N, C-alpha and C positions, 0 to 999 in steps of 0.2 A: 428311789425305784424305777416309777413311770416318765422317769426320766435319763437313766439310761435303757434302759427299753425306745424311746424314741432318737437316741443315737442308734440305738444297736441299727431299726430301721431307715432312720440316713440316713448313718454309711453302707448296707447289703442299698443302695438308692442308688449311690454315689458308685462302685465296683460294678454295676449294672450299664450303668452306665458309659462305661468306661471300659466295660468284656466285649459290655454288647458293638461298641461301637476300634474294637481294633478284628470281633473278627469276620468281618469283613464276607458281612449275607448281604444280598441284598431281600428287598422286603418283596417283592418278583418270586422267588424260590417258596414264597409260603401262601400255604393257604391256611383259612378260615379266618378265624376268632385270631392267631398269631401274626396270623400280613402284614407285622412293622415295621419298623426300621427301629435303629439305634435311638431314636430322638419318642422312639411311639410306645420303648419296652421301657424306654424310664420316664415317663408321660405315667402309663398302667401303673409300672410299678413304685411311683412316687401317692400315685391318687388310690390304687387298694393292696395295695400294699398284704393286704392277706389272700388277693386271690393271686393278684401279675408276676409277684417276688417266688412262690412255686411254680407256675407255669413257665415264670424263666428261664429253671431251675432244671424242669422239666423237660423245655423245649431246647436250651443247646447246646448238648452234641447233636443234635441235627442243625441246630446254625450253624454248628464250626465245622461236620463235615457238610453243606453248603459254602459257605463261604474258604473249602479248601479245595472249593471244585465252580468256585465263580476265581478265588485266583490264574488256573493252570485251564480254565475254558480266556480270559479274560472279561473287559468287568461293562465288554460291549455285546457281551451274546445273548440269545433272547435265554424266558425261565428255562432256570431246569422242565423236565418233563414232569405233571401230573404225579402221579406217585408214593407213591410215603414212604419212600425210602433211596437218597438219594445215584446219584447211578454206580452202577462197581468203582473201584476206584479211590473215590471219597475219604475209604477210613472213617466208615460207616461199618458195624457190625449189621454182618446180611439179617432179615428172616429167619424166623429159626424152622427147620425142616417138620409139619407136621403128620 
């Protein structure tokens, strides 16, 4: 049973490595603890899986939207403005109205 858990953890590390490199985001677009590139995400999930993997799953929609935005503006563009959501039209849902 223990080997199955380790195999699942290793599989999730490989998935994070492949997925984060395909998303196309730039670590300059992020703030806080999540300001990592694909290598940083992979090492975080590898070393502290219990924290890193859930954090990646939570941040993934934002990383995906920032990758789409980065492809639209080009890789040499400056970092995105520092706010809670990516620019309009980046494919990320807007915050709920209060």
